[in-house]
N, C-alpha and C positions, 0 to 999 in steps of 0.2 A: 504494500500500500504506500502511496506517495503522501508526503506531509509537507505543508508550506514551510519555507525557510527564508531568511533574509537574502536579498540579492547583494552579493559582494560588489563593492565599488559604486554603489548607488546610494549616496547619503542625503540627497536633496528630497524634499517632500513630494511624494507622488500623489496625484489626484485621481488618476485613472490608469488601469493596466489591462491589457488583453493579450491573449495568446493564440497563435496559429497552430499549425500542426507541429512545427519544430522551432518556432521562434516566438519572441515576445516583444511588445511595445509598451513603454511606460510614458505617461504624460505628467510633467511636473506642474506645480502651482505657478511657475514662471513661464509656462507655455513652451517648454522644451520637450523634445521627443528623444527618448533613449531606446535603442533597439539592440537585441542580442539573440543568439541562437544560430540556426541554419541560414545560410544565404545562397543555397544551391539554385534557387529560382529568382534570385535578386531581391528577396523580400526585405533585406536590410538596407537596400538602396546603395550598396557599395558596388564599385565597378568590377571587382574580382568576386569570385564565388566562395571565398573563404568564410568559414563560420567563426563565431566568437562567443565565448562564455562571459565576457566582460561587456556590460552595457556601453554602447557607442552613441555619442551625441549626434543626432542628425541635423545637418545644416539646411535641409530642404525647406523647412518652414520657419526659419529664424524671424522673419518680419511678419508672418501671417497670423500669429497667435492661435494655434490649434486649440480647440476646446473639446473635441470628441474624437475618439479613435476606435477602430474596429478591425480585427484581424480575420482573414480567411485562412484557408490551409496554406496558401503560398502568396498571399498578398495582404496589403493593409489599406485601409481607408481612413482619411483624416479630414475632419471638417474644421475650417478655420475662418477667422474674421477677415 
């Protein structure tokens, strides 16, 4: 059985989190997106297909102020202002 545990290297306040098949997205109170897990289908928004267990800050929505996130198996949706 799986149990929740703290995400290492993610110390800022999280307002929303969602998970796809093998990746996760977290939204902070400061409208930042952090992504981690598998990137084999580009779901982390990185150019290479390497996966990461450490949350990576996404620069895709820096000025857009995202307020809602949702993950699919291999994709993410983000609503922003």
